[in-house]
C-alpha positions as CSV (number, residue, x, y, z in Angstrom):
1,M,79.7,87.3,115.3
2,T,82.2,84.5,114.8
3,N,85.2,84.2,112.6
4,Q,84.0,82.6,109.3
5,I,87.4,81.7,108.2
6,N,89.3,78.6,109.2
7,L,92.9,79.7,108.8
8,Q,94.2,76.2,109.3
9,D,92.6,74.8,106.2
10,L,93.1,77.9,104.1
11,Q,94.7,77.3,100.7
12,F,95.8,80.1,98.4
13,T,96.1,80.1,94.6
14,N,99.2,81.8,93.1
15,D,97.0,84.7,92.1
16,E,95.7,85.1,95.7
17,L,99.3,84.9,97.0
18,F,100.6,87.6,94.6
19,I,97.6,89.9,95.1
20,N,97.9,89.7,98.9
21,L,101.6,90.3,98.8
22,K,101.2,93.3,96.5
23,L,98.5,94.8,98.8
24,I,100.6,94.4,101.9
25,S,103.6,96.0,100.1
26,K,101.5,99.1,99.3
27,L,100.4,99.7,102.9
28,N,100.9,103.2,104.2
29,P,101.3,104.1,107.9
30,N,98.0,104.0,109.7
31,D,96.3,101.7,107.1
32,K,94.4,98.9,108.7
33,L,93.8,95.6,107.0
34,K,90.8,93.3,107.0
35,I,90.0,90.0,105.5
36,D,87.6,90.7,102.6
37,I,84.3,89.1,103.6
38,N,83.3,88.5,99.9
39,K,86.6,87.1,98.9
40,T,87.8,85.3,102.0
41,K,91.3,84.7,100.8
42,L,92.1,88.3,100.0
43,L,93.1,91.2,102.3
44,S,91.8,94.7,101.8
45,V,92.6,98.1,103.4
46,D,89.9,98.9,105.9
47,N,88.7,102.5,105.4
48,D,85.2,101.8,106.6
49,Y,83.7,104.4,108.9
50,L,81.9,101.6,110.8
51,Q,85.2,99.7,111.0
52,S,84.9,98.6,114.7
53,I,81.2,97.5,114.3
54,T,82.0,95.5,111.1
55,R,85.1,93.9,112.8
56,Y,83.0,93.0,115.9
57,Y,80.1,91.6,113.8
58,Y,82.4,89.3,111.7
59,G,84.6,88.4,114.7
60,F,87.7,89.9,113.0
61,D,90.4,91.7,114.9
62,R,94.0,92.6,114.3
63,T,95.1,89.2,115.7
64,I,93.1,87.2,113.2
65,T,94.3,89.5,110.4
66,L,97.9,89.0,111.6
67,D,97.4,85.2,111.7
68,F,96.1,85.5,108.1
69,I,99.2,87.3,107.1
70,D,101.4,84.8,108.9
71,K,99.6,81.9,107.1
72,L,100.0,83.8,103.8
73,I,103.8,84.3,104.3
74,N,104.3,80.7,105.4
75,T,102.5,79.5,102.3
76,V,104.8,81.7,100.1
77,F,107.8,80.1,102.0
78,L,106.5,76.6,101.2
79,K,105.9,77.7,97.5
80,T,109.4,79.1,97.1
81,T,110.9,76.0,98.7
82,S,108.9,73.8,96.3
83,L,110.0,76.0,93.3
84,K,113.7,75.6,94.4
85,Q,113.3,71.8,94.6
86,H,111.6,71.8,91.1
87,I,114.4,73.9,89.6
88,E,117.0,71.5,91.1
89,S,115.2,68.4,90.0
90,T,114.8,69.6,86.4
91,N,118.2,71.4,86.2
92,I,116.7,74.7,85.1
93,N,119.1,77.6,85.1
94,I,118.3,80.9,86.7
95,N,119.8,83.2,84.1
96,K,120.1,86.9,83.6
97,N,117.3,86.7,81.0
98,S,114.9,85.4,83.7
99,K,115.7,88.4,85.9
100,K,115.4,90.8,83.0
101,F,112.1,89.2,82.0
102,I,110.7,89.6,85.5
103,E,111.6,93.3,85.5
104,E,110.0,93.7,82.1
105,I,106.8,92.1,83.4
106,K,106.8,94.5,86.3
107,S,107.2,97.6,84.2
108,D,105.2,96.6,81.1
109,I,102.3,94.6,82.2
110,D,99.6,95.6,84.7
111,D,99.5,93.2,87.6
112,N,95.8,92.6,87.0
113,I,96.4,91.6,83.4
114,L,99.2,89.2,84.4
115,S,96.9,87.7,87.1
116,Q,93.9,87.3,84.8
117,S,95.9,85.9,81.9
118,K,96.9,82.7,83.8
119,I,100.4,82.8,82.4
120,I,102.4,79.9,83.6
121,L,105.8,81.2,84.4
122,D,109.0,79.3,84.2
123,P,109.8,78.2,87.8
124,S,112.9,80.3,87.9
125,I,111.0,83.4,86.9
126,E,108.3,82.6,89.4
127,L,110.9,82.2,92.1
128,L,112.4,85.6,91.2
129,K,109.0,87.1,91.3
130,Y,108.2,85.7,94.7
131,T,111.6,86.9,96.0
132,S,110.9,90.4,94.8
133,E,107.4,90.5,96.2
134,L,108.6,89.2,99.6
135,N,111.2,91.9,99.7
136,N,108.6,94.6,99.0
137,V,106.2,93.2,101.7
138,I,108.7,94.2,104.3
139,N,108.0,97.9,103.8
140,G,104.3,97.4,104.1
141,L,104.7,95.4,107.3
142,V,107.0,98.2,108.7
143,N,104.2,100.7,107.9
144,L,101.7,98.3,109.6
145,K,103.8,98.4,112.7
146,I,103.4,102.2,112.7
147,T,99.6,101.7,112.7
148,Y,99.8,99.7,115.9
149,T,102.5,101.6,117.8
150,G,100.5,101.2,121.1
151,D,100.2,97.4,120.8
152,Q,103.5,95.7,121.8
153,L,102.2,92.2,121.1
154,I,101.2,93.0,117.5
155,Q,104.5,94.9,116.9
156,S,106.4,91.9,118.2
157,K,104.5,89.5,115.9
158,L,105.2,91.8,113.0
159,D,108.9,92.0,113.9
160,Y,109.0,88.2,114.0
161,I,107.3,87.9,110.6
162,I,109.6,90.6,109.1
163,E,112.7,88.8,110.4
164,N,111.5,85.5,108.9
165,I,110.9,87.2,105.6
166,R,114.4,88.8,105.6
167,T,116.0,85.5,106.4
168,H,114.0,83.7,103.7
169,V,114.7,86.4,101.1
170,D,118.5,86.2,102.0
171,E,118.4,82.5,101.5
172,L,116.5,82.9,98.2
173,N,119.0,85.5,97.0
174,N,121.9,83.3,97.9
175,Y,120.3,80.4,96.0
176,I,119.6,82.6,93.0
177,S,123.2,83.9,92.9
178,I,124.7,80.5,93.2
179,N,122.4,79.1,90.4
180,K,122.8,81.9,87.9
181,K,124.3,80.8,84.7
């Protein structure tokens, strides 16, 4: 009956970051999220008929799930900032081929295969991929706002997260456009 997840100490792998971002981006209006009990660092869509009982039993509510999303997004922000610093310190160019490569990955390789393959991406490609995923997450969060139309606090928190993502994506896009060669 208590929350089993300590969000403060939560660490995500790259795979967990990308899987969660993809899940959020695919949310439809009226979808509800939950933190997967068996895989505590992954979200899932909560379609359970006993949803309220399960949430009560595990101590999960929309606030905890939103805090999880906020932690996830802030972790991605830290990751992209770290990638930018790595790119700058190693003088890696973000070129047109990187952007083309990331589009080919999206269209030709199933996300699960990419995740399971443990491919180590060039930092510039990884930065482009995070930028793209963050941009896609906005639509899912807008749909989540529709789910909670009656809850002004949750909607305000989602607005805040969405604005932070937009600001960060704009900064990343500016950085990418300046550093294209």
